[in-house]
OpenMM code with the backbone's topology and positions (N, CA, C; nanometers):
from openmm import Vec3, app, unit

residues = "MET ASP ALA GLN GLN GLY PRO GLU ILE THR PHE LEU LEU VAL PRO LEU ASN ASN LYS GLY MET SER ILE GLY PRO ALA GLU LEU GLU ILE ALA THR LEU ARG VAL TYR ALA GLY ARG THR LYS THR GLN PRO GLY GLN LEU ILE TRP ALA GLU SER TYR ARG GLY THR GLU ASP MET PRO ARG PRO SER VAL VAL TYR TYR THR ILE ASP GLN PHE GLU ASP HIS VAL LYS GLN HIS".split()
positions = [
    Vec3(15.5335, 12.2274, -0.4988),
    Vec3(15.5070, 12.2625, -0.6393),
    Vec3(15.5459, 12.1468, -0.7202),
    Vec3(15.4430, 12.1152, -0.8214),
    Vec3(15.4611, 12.0163, -0.9104),
    Vec3(15.5536, 12.0594, -1.0379),
    Vec3(15.6239, 11.9726, -1.1035),
    Vec3(15.7106, 12.0165, -1.2161),
    Vec3(15.6274, 12.0795, -1.3225),
    Vec3(15.4940, 12.0463, -1.3333),
    Vec3(15.4096, 12.0974, -1.4447),
    Vec3(15.3503, 12.2368, -1.4060),
    Vec3(15.3608, 12.2647, -1.2803),
    Vec3(15.3005, 12.3839, -1.2360),
    Vec3(15.4102, 12.4955, -1.1973),
    Vec3(15.3622, 12.6272, -1.2079),
    Vec3(15.4430, 12.7345, -1.1752),
    Vec3(15.4257, 12.7577, -1.0214),
    Vec3(15.4806, 12.8732, -0.9780),
    Vec3(15.4598, 12.9068, -0.8276),
    Vec3(15.3129, 12.9373, -0.8015),
    Vec3(15.2789, 12.9210, -0.6812),
    Vec3(15.1458, 12.9591, -0.6378),
    Vec3(15.1390, 13.1098, -0.6356),
    Vec3(15.0262, 13.1601, -0.6882),
    Vec3(14.9999, 13.3005, -0.6948),
    Vec3(14.8927, 13.3317, -0.5960),
    Vec3(14.9155, 13.4439, -0.5149),
    Vec3(14.8142, 13.4817, -0.4155),
    Vec3(14.7698, 13.6295, -0.4473),
    Vec3(14.6412, 13.6588, -0.4495),
    Vec3(14.5942, 13.7826, -0.4696),
    Vec3(14.5344, 13.8338, -0.3383),
    Vec3(14.5634, 13.9625, -0.3042),
    Vec3(14.5121, 14.0142, -0.1725),
    Vec3(14.4517, 14.1564, -0.2137),
    Vec3(14.3298, 14.1675, -0.1929),
    Vec3(14.2648, 14.2963, -0.2185),
    Vec3(14.2436, 14.3780, -0.0828),
    Vec3(14.3047, 14.4738, -0.0688),
    Vec3(14.2926, 14.5614, 0.0663),
    Vec3(14.2223, 14.6805, 0.0540),
    Vec3(14.1128, 14.7015, 0.1304),
    Vec3(14.0367, 14.8328, 0.1279),
    Vec3(14.1262, 14.9385, 0.1945),
    Vec3(14.1188, 15.0460, 0.1448),
    Vec3(14.1948, 15.1638, 0.2027),
    Vec3(14.0974, 15.2648, 0.2872),
    Vec3(14.1321, 15.2712, 0.4086),
    Vec3(14.0374, 15.3597, 0.4861),
    Vec3(14.0815, 15.4997, 0.4764),
    Vec3(14.0013, 15.5767, 0.4126),
    Vec3(14.0326, 15.7193, 0.4013),
    Vec3(13.9542, 15.7790, 0.5085),
    Vec3(14.0305, 15.8452, 0.6070),
    Vec3(13.9745, 15.9105, 0.7273),
    Vec3(13.9678, 16.0598, 0.6908),
    Vec3(13.8705, 16.1248, 0.7541),
    Vec3(13.8621, 16.2649, 0.7436),
    Vec3(13.7397, 16.3088, 0.6583),
    Vec3(13.7385, 16.4258, 0.6248),
    Vec3(13.6278, 16.4800, 0.5488),
    Vec3(13.6439, 16.4680, 0.4086),
    Vec3(13.5429, 16.4356, 0.3351),
    Vec3(13.5313, 16.4316, 0.1849),
    Vec3(13.4340, 16.5144, 0.1312),
    Vec3(13.4759, 16.6188, 0.0562),
    Vec3(13.3969, 16.7226, -0.0044),
    Vec3(13.3953, 16.6985, -0.1547),
    Vec3(13.2743, 16.6855, -0.2116),
    Vec3(13.2633, 16.6896, -0.3636),
    Vec3(13.2882, 16.5411, -0.4135),
    Vec3(13.2851, 16.5402, -0.5480),
    Vec3(13.2911, 16.4096, -0.6120),
    Vec3(13.4342, 16.3581, -0.6458),
    Vec3(13.5314, 16.4059, -0.5846),
    Vec3(13.6679, 16.3720, -0.6171),
    Vec3(13.7014, 16.2188, -0.5817),
    Vec3(13.7754, 16.1674, -0.6790),
    Vec3(13.8127, 16.0244, -0.6580),
    Vec3(13.9283, 16.0129, -0.5478),
    Vec3(13.9207, 15.9044, -0.4787),
    Vec3(14.0285, 15.8751, -0.3866),
    Vec3(14.0751, 15.7339, -0.4032),
    Vec3(14.1968, 15.7066, -0.3527),
    Vec3(14.2403, 15.5533, -0.3586),
    Vec3(14.1462, 15.4847, -0.2595),
    Vec3(14.0722, 15.3910, -0.3152),
    Vec3(13.9842, 15.3130, -0.2171),
    Vec3(14.0233, 15.1748, -0.1998),
    Vec3(14.1121, 15.1247, -0.2820),
    Vec3(14.1581, 14.9801, -0.2586),
    Vec3(14.2866, 14.9613, -0.3241),
    Vec3(14.3606, 14.8665, -0.2829),
    Vec3(14.4854, 14.8247, -0.3424),
    Vec3(14.4875, 14.6733, -0.3686),
    Vec3(14.5338, 14.6333, -0.4865),
    Vec3(14.5522, 14.4901, -0.5060),
    Vec3(14.6993, 14.4591, -0.5117),
    Vec3(14.7255, 14.3491, -0.4344),
    Vec3(14.8691, 14.3019, -0.4295),
    Vec3(14.8682, 14.1597, -0.4691),
    Vec3(14.9687, 14.1246, -0.5603),
    Vec3(14.9870, 13.9848, -0.6107),
    Vec3(15.1161, 13.9424, -0.5489),
    Vec3(15.1180, 13.8245, -0.4990),
    Vec3(15.2404, 13.7519, -0.4387),
    Vec3(15.2601, 13.6185, -0.5214),
    Vec3(15.3950, 13.5784, -0.5381),
    Vec3(15.4257, 13.4631, -0.5862),
    Vec3(15.5145, 13.3799, -0.4924),
    Vec3(15.5013, 13.2512, -0.4977),
    Vec3(15.5922, 13.1621, -0.4257),
    Vec3(15.5459, 13.1522, -0.2775),
    Vec3(15.4227, 13.1605, -0.2441),
    Vec3(15.3766, 13.1396, -0.1057),
    Vec3(15.4174, 13.0108, -0.0438),
    Vec3(15.4582, 13.0169, 0.0752),
    Vec3(15.4725, 12.8997, 0.1627),
    Vec3(15.3845, 12.8929, 0.2781),
    Vec3(15.3987, 12.7969, 0.3660),
    Vec3(15.3160, 12.7974, 0.4876),
    Vec3(15.3458, 12.9045, 0.5879),
    Vec3(15.4727, 12.9525, 0.5806),
    Vec3(15.5158, 13.0505, 0.6781),
    Vec3(15.5373, 13.1919, 0.6128),
    Vec3(15.5477, 13.2105, 0.4878),
    Vec3(15.5634, 13.3272, 0.4250),
    Vec3(15.4635, 13.3650, 0.3068),
    Vec3(15.4297, 13.4925, 0.2954),
    Vec3(15.3213, 13.5233, 0.2018),
    Vec3(15.3705, 13.5057, 0.0580),
    Vec3(15.5043, 13.5157, 0.0398),
    Vec3(15.5658, 13.5122, -0.0925),
    Vec3(15.6275, 13.6454, -0.1302),
    Vec3(15.6687, 13.6550, -0.2515),
    Vec3(15.7296, 13.7801, -0.3047),
    Vec3(15.6297, 13.8666, -0.3744),
    Vec3(15.6228, 13.9929, -0.3365),
    Vec3(15.5171, 14.0842, -0.3926),
    Vec3(15.5652, 14.1056, -0.5459),
    Vec3(15.4868, 14.0738, -0.6452),
    Vec3(15.5205, 14.0806, -0.7801),
    Vec3(15.4444, 14.1914, -0.8483),
    Vec3(15.3269, 14.2421, -0.7790),
    Vec3(15.2448, 14.3394, -0.8528),
    Vec3(15.1620, 14.4074, -0.7489),
    Vec3(15.1543, 14.5469, -0.7572),
    Vec3(15.0677, 14.6187, -0.6700),
    Vec3(15.0030, 14.7450, -0.7456),
    Vec3(14.8784, 14.7561, -0.7298),
    Vec3(14.8215, 14.8815, -0.7874),
    Vec3(14.7002, 14.9222, -0.7059),
    Vec3(14.6637, 15.0473, -0.7169),
    Vec3(14.5549, 15.1065, -0.6400),
    Vec3(14.4390, 15.1301, -0.7432),
    Vec3(14.3188, 15.1291, -0.6763),
    Vec3(14.2061, 15.1658, -0.7603),
    Vec3(14.1411, 15.2947, -0.6964),
    Vec3(14.1065, 15.3828, -0.7848),
    Vec3(14.0538, 15.5054, -0.7481),
    Vec3(13.9015, 15.5159, -0.7814),
    Vec3(13.8294, 15.5662, -0.6850),
    Vec3(13.6894, 15.5826, -0.6975),
    Vec3(13.6362, 15.6679, -0.5901),
    Vec3(13.4957, 15.6719, -0.5829),
    Vec3(13.4372, 15.7601, -0.4830),
    Vec3(13.4081, 15.6804, -0.3588),
    Vec3(13.4187, 15.7353, -0.2443),
    Vec3(13.3916, 15.6740, -0.1225),
    Vec3(13.2666, 15.5890, -0.1052),
    Vec3(13.1499, 15.6397, -0.1739),
    Vec3(13.0220, 15.5813, -0.1638),
    Vec3(13.0050, 15.4608, -0.2532),
    Vec3(13.1130, 15.4160, -0.3296),
    Vec3(13.1015, 15.3026, -0.4221),
    Vec3(13.0741, 15.1747, -0.3332),
    Vec3(12.9870, 15.0866, -0.3677),
    Vec3(12.9484, 14.9592, -0.2988),
    Vec3(13.0817, 14.8627, -0.3149),
    Vec3(13.1078, 14.7931, -0.1994),
    Vec3(13.2270, 14.7079, -0.1934),
    Vec3(13.2340, 14.6041, -0.3096),
    Vec3(13.1241, 14.5432, -0.3526),
    Vec3(13.1341, 14.4479, -0.4636),
    Vec3(13.1778, 14.5123, -0.5982),
    Vec3(13.1456, 14.6341, -0.6096),
    Vec3(13.1818, 14.7134, -0.7317),
    Vec3(13.3325, 14.7353, -0.7247),
    Vec3(13.3769, 14.7781, -0.6028),
    Vec3(13.5115, 14.8143, -0.5910),
    Vec3(13.6094, 14.6832, -0.6303),
    Vec3(13.5632, 14.5599, -0.5776),
    Vec3(13.6219, 14.4431, -0.6096),
    Vec3(13.6295, 14.4182, -0.7608),
    Vec3(13.5094, 14.4292, -0.8196),
    Vec3(13.4881, 14.4031, -0.9656),
    Vec3(13.5895, 14.4939, -1.0498),
    Vec3(13.5804, 14.6292, -1.0243),
    Vec3(13.6571, 14.7167, -1.1073),
    Vec3(13.8023, 14.7056, -1.0799),
    Vec3(13.8421, 14.6785, -0.9484),
    Vec3(13.9853, 14.6651, -0.9234),
    Vec3(14.0442, 14.5386, -1.0152),
    Vec3(13.9722, 14.4272, -0.9978),
    Vec3(14.0159, 14.3149, -1.0767),
    Vec3(14.0173, 14.3431, -1.2286),
    Vec3(13.9128, 14.4114, -1.2832),
    Vec3(13.9111, 14.4404, -1.4250),
    Vec3(14.0199, 14.5348, -1.4571),
    Vec3(14.0494, 14.6300, -1.3735),
    Vec3(14.1778, 14.7128, -1.4051),
    Vec3(14.3116, 14.6321, -1.4008),
    Vec3(14.3153, 14.5390, -1.3189),
    Vec3(14.4272, 14.4452, -1.3141),
    Vec3(14.4382, 14.3674, -1.4471),
    Vec3(14.3280, 14.3061, -1.4870),
    Vec3(14.3195, 14.2235, -1.6130),
    Vec3(14.3658, 14.3059, -1.7376),
    Vec3(14.3164, 14.4345, -1.7379),
    Vec3(14.3589, 14.5301, -1.8484),
    Vec3(14.5105, 14.5465, -1.8553),
    Vec3(14.5686, 14.5720, -1.7333),
    Vec3(14.7028, 14.5869, -1.7282),
    Vec3(14.7889, 14.4608, -1.7745),
    Vec3(14.7363, 14.3470, -1.7326),
    Vec3(14.8125, 14.2241, -1.7778),
    Vec3(14.7957, 14.2011, -1.9202),
    Vec3(14.6773, 14.2344, -1.9833),
    Vec3(14.6592, 14.2108, -2.1312),
    Vec3(14.7524, 14.2987, -2.2132),
    Vec3(14.7860, 14.4183, -2.1499),
    Vec3(14.8715, 14.5171, -2.2276),
    Vec3(15.0141, 14.4754, -2.2246),
    Vec3(15.0587, 14.3874, -2.1297),
    Vec3(15.1926, 14.3604, -2.1187),
    Vec3(15.2077, 14.2171, -2.1830),
] * unit.nanometer
topology = app.Topology()
chain = topology.addChain("A")
for resn in residues:
    res = topology.addResidue(resn, chain)
    for name in ("N", "CA", "C"):
        topology.addAtom(name, app.Element.getBySymbol(name[0]), res)
């Protein structure tokens, strides 16, 4: 890490596999975003943020990624 830079930040977007029967348009947790700081070659770093995104199971994967990141950006702007 350079003196001018902060710790390395790692973003991990994990799809959540919801098994079982889904009836109706109810929203489910379909992805989780995890943010880590201080990654090294052997350690993923310290978890500094985690949140889930809720949506319908038939949502296309690129949309899930877009909306999860958008949700994260909204939370960061509020703080």
